[in-house]
C-alpha positions in Angstrom: 100.7 63.3 19.1 98.5 63.3 22.2 97.6 60.3 24.3 95.0 60.2 27.1 94.7 57.2 29.2 92.0 56.3 31.7 91.9 52.8 33.3 88.2 52.4 33.0 87.6 53.7 29.5 90.8 52.9 27.5 93.2 55.1 25.5 92.6 57.7 22.9 95.4 58.8 20.5 95.2 62.0 18.3 97.8 63.8 16.2 96.5 67.3 17.0 94.1 68.8 19.5 91.4 69.3 17.0 91.8 65.8 15.2 89.9 62.9 16.4 88.5 64.2 19.5 86.8 61.5 21.5 84.9 62.2 24.8 83.3 59.5 27.0 81.2 60.6 29.7 80.0 58.8 33.0 76.5 58.0 31.8 77.4 54.5 30.4 79.0 53.5 33.6 76.1 54.9 35.7 73.6 53.2 33.7 75.4 49.8 34.1 75.6 50.4 37.9 71.7 51.3 37.9 71.1 48.1 36.1 73.1 46.0 38.5 71.4 47.5 41.4 67.9 46.9 40.0 68.8 43.3 39.3 70.0 42.8 42.9 66.7 44.5 44.3 64.6 42.0 42.0 66.6 39.2 43.4 66.4 40.1 47.1 62.9 41.5 47.5 61.2 38.1 47.1 63.7 36.5 49.6 62.9 39.1 52.2 59.1 38.8 51.7 59.3 35.1 52.2 61.3 35.4 55.4 58.7 37.8 56.6 55.9 35.4 55.6 57.7 32.6 57.6 57.9 34.8 60.7 54.1 35.5 60.6 53.3 31.9 60.2 55.5 31.0 63.1 53.8 33.7 65.3 50.2 33.6 64.3 49.4 29.9 63.3 48.7 27.9 66.3 47.9 24.4 64.6 51.1 22.6 64.3 49.8 20.6 61.1 48.8 23.8 59.4 52.0 25.6 60.4 54.0 22.7 59.0 52.2 22.6 55.6 52.5 26.5 55.4 56.3 26.2 56.2 56.7 23.5 53.5 55.0 25.7 50.9 57.0 28.8 51.9 60.3 26.7 51.7 59.4 25.5 48.3 58.9 29.1 47.1 62.1 30.0 48.8 63.8 27.1 46.9 62.4 28.4 43.6 63.5 31.8 44.2 67.1 30.7 45.0 67.1 28.8 41.8 65.8 31.8 39.7 68.4 34.0 41.6 71.3 31.6 40.6 70.1 31.6 36.9 70.1 35.5 36.7 
């Protein structure tokens, strides 16, 4: 009886080398990592774009009233994005 163990994948037991061969590759793990990375990118990209927009408003808008309205609008978008990120 052979027993092969791997902390990530579990244990495989067989009575002879030809019986019950079971091979697990790295593909499932890599696909999960890819999904996790894409999820993080989906969450972080809008936050960075909003931060960039807030910087542009601070630098380019000279009218204090308009600047305040734009900052309020951008902050509202940022709050909605944070809420969506927490739900994910």
